[in-house]
C-alpha positions as CSV (number, residue, x, y, z in Angstrom):
1,V,2.5,17.0,33.0
2,V,-0.8,17.8,31.4
3,P,-0.8,19.1,27.8
4,I,-3.0,22.0,26.8
5,A,-4.3,20.1,23.8
6,V,-3.9,16.7,22.1
7,V,-4.2,16.6,18.3
8,F,-4.8,13.5,16.2
9,P,-3.9,14.5,12.7
10,R,-5.4,12.7,9.7
11,S,-2.9,14.0,7.1
12,V,0.5,15.6,6.7
13,D,-1.3,18.9,6.0
14,E,-2.9,18.7,9.5
15,V,0.6,17.9,11.0
16,I,2.0,21.0,9.3
17,A,-1.0,23.2,10.3
18,T,-0.6,22.0,14.0
19,Q,3.1,22.8,13.9
20,Q,2.4,26.3,12.5
21,I,-0.3,27.0,15.1
22,A,2.0,25.9,17.9
23,A,4.9,28.0,16.6
24,A,2.8,31.1,16.1
25,A,1.4,30.7,19.7
26,G,4.9,30.0,21.1
27,V,3.7,26.7,22.5
28,A,5.8,23.6,22.7
29,L,4.9,20.7,20.4
30,T,5.5,17.1,21.4
31,V,5.2,14.5,18.7
32,R,4.0,11.2,20.1
33,G,3.8,7.6,18.8
34,A,2.2,5.2,21.3
35,G,3.7,6.7,24.4
36,T,5.7,3.6,25.2
37,S,9.0,5.4,25.9
38,V,10.4,4.8,29.3
39,A,12.3,8.1,29.1
40,G,9.1,10.2,29.8
41,N,9.2,12.0,26.5
42,A,5.7,11.1,25.2
43,V,3.8,13.9,26.9
44,G,4.7,17.6,27.1
45,P,3.2,20.8,28.6
46,G,2.1,22.3,25.2
47,I,0.4,20.5,22.3
48,V,0.8,16.8,21.9
49,L,0.6,15.6,18.3
50,D,-0.5,11.9,18.5
51,M,0.4,10.1,15.3
52,S,-1.0,6.7,16.3
53,R,-4.8,7.1,15.7
54,H,-5.0,8.0,12.0
55,L,-1.5,8.0,10.5
56,N,-1.0,4.3,10.9
57,R,-1.0,2.8,7.4
58,I,1.6,0.6,5.8
59,V,1.7,2.4,2.4
60,D,3.9,0.1,0.4
61,V,6.2,-2.9,0.7
62,D,8.7,-3.3,-2.1
63,L,10.2,-6.7,-2.0
64,S,12.7,-6.0,-4.8
65,E,14.1,-3.0,-3.0
66,M,13.6,-4.6,0.4
67,T,11.9,-1.4,1.7
68,A,8.6,-0.5,3.3
69,V,6.9,2.9,3.3
70,V,4.9,3.5,6.5
71,E,3.2,6.3,8.3
72,P,4.6,7.2,11.8
73,G,1.7,5.5,13.7
74,V,2.3,2.0,12.4
75,V,2.8,-0.4,15.2
76,L,6.0,-2.5,14.9
77,D,4.2,-5.8,15.2
78,A,1.8,-4.9,12.4
79,L,4.8,-4.2,10.1
80,Q,6.5,-7.4,11.2
81,H,3.3,-9.3,10.5
82,R,2.9,-7.8,7.0
83,L,6.6,-8.8,6.3
84,T,6.1,-12.4,7.4
85,G,7.1,-14.8,4.7
86,S,8.9,-12.1,2.7
87,G,12.4,-12.7,4.1
88,M,12.3,-9.1,5.4
89,R,12.0,-7.7,8.9
90,F,12.4,-4.4,10.6
91,G,15.6,-4.9,12.6
92,P,15.1,-3.4,16.1
93,D,12.7,-5.2,18.5
94,P,12.1,-3.3,21.7
95,S,10.2,-5.0,24.5
96,T,7.2,-2.9,23.6
97,H,7.0,-4.3,20.0
98,S,3.3,-5.1,20.4
99,R,2.4,-1.4,20.8
100,C,5.3,0.9,19.9
101,T,5.1,2.8,16.7
102,I,7.7,3.2,13.9
103,G,7.5,7.0,14.4
104,G,8.2,6.7,18.1
105,M,11.0,4.3,17.4
106,I,12.6,6.8,15.0
107,G,12.2,9.6,17.6
108,N,14.0,7.5,20.2
109,N,16.4,5.5,17.9
110,A,14.9,2.5,19.6
111,C,16.8,-0.8,19.9
112,G,16.1,-4.2,21.4
113,A,17.5,-7.7,22.0
114,H,18.4,-8.2,18.3
115,S,19.9,-4.7,17.7
116,V,23.4,-6.2,18.0
117,A,22.7,-8.2,14.8
118,Y,20.2,-5.9,13.0
119,G,21.2,-2.4,14.3
120,R,19.2,0.3,16.0
121,T,16.3,2.1,14.3
122,A,18.6,4.7,12.6
123,E,20.4,1.9,10.8
124,N,17.2,0.5,9.5
125,V,15.7,3.7,8.0
126,V,16.4,4.5,4.4
127,S,14.7,8.0,4.3
128,L,12.4,10.2,6.2
129,N,9.8,12.7,5.0
130,V,10.5,15.4,7.6
131,I,8.6,18.4,8.9
132,D,11.0,20.5,11.0
133,G,10.2,23.1,13.7
134,T,9.7,25.8,11.1
135,G,7.1,23.8,9.1
136,R,9.6,23.1,6.3
137,R,9.1,19.8,4.7
138,F,12.0,17.8,3.2
139,L,13.2,14.3,2.4
140,A,16.3,13.2,4.4
141,G,18.1,9.9,4.1
142,Q,20.9,8.0,2.5
143,G,22.3,10.3,-0.2
144,L,19.4,12.8,0.4
145,D,20.4,14.4,3.7
146,Q,19.6,18.1,3.3
147,V,20.6,18.8,6.9
148,P,24.3,18.1,7.3
149,G,25.0,15.5,9.9
150,L,21.3,14.6,10.6
151,R,21.9,10.8,10.1
152,D,24.9,10.8,12.4
153,L,23.5,13.1,15.1
154,G,23.1,10.4,17.7
155,H,26.7,9.2,17.4
156,R,28.1,12.7,17.4
157,Y,26.0,13.8,20.4
158,Q,27.0,10.7,22.3
159,A,30.7,11.4,21.6
160,T,30.3,14.9,22.8
161,I,28.8,13.9,26.1
162,S,31.3,11.1,26.8
163,S,34.4,13.2,26.0
């Protein structure tokens, strides 16, 4: 699969603009972290929105709240390194930890060897600043979910396929 374009946004505004252009043109938009997924979902036939080049900052670490605010292109090992000595860690540890991004992990609900103890990615995310397919921006998370069932979507979908 060869995309028609690859965009490396530098800001949330550029993400929204890219989404709006893709929607207006009727072109598929694939959001990508580092492309480490073994499921083949890192490249699409339309526009690929690559978050890893510029949206890769650890914005804040709050030790009292035990939270970190990160951009989607932050590599897991960079976050773990920043948390060293704090008593904190980001739970899931996929085998691609040295190059996978937090945004990609969220998109795939990544897990790893320690997920039994620390949970999958969804169990380690407090909130998300979301831009949906219509360009609408909202905050979703614990006590904030504006889209009913968003947090539990993976569990409900899994139950649907297995029944």
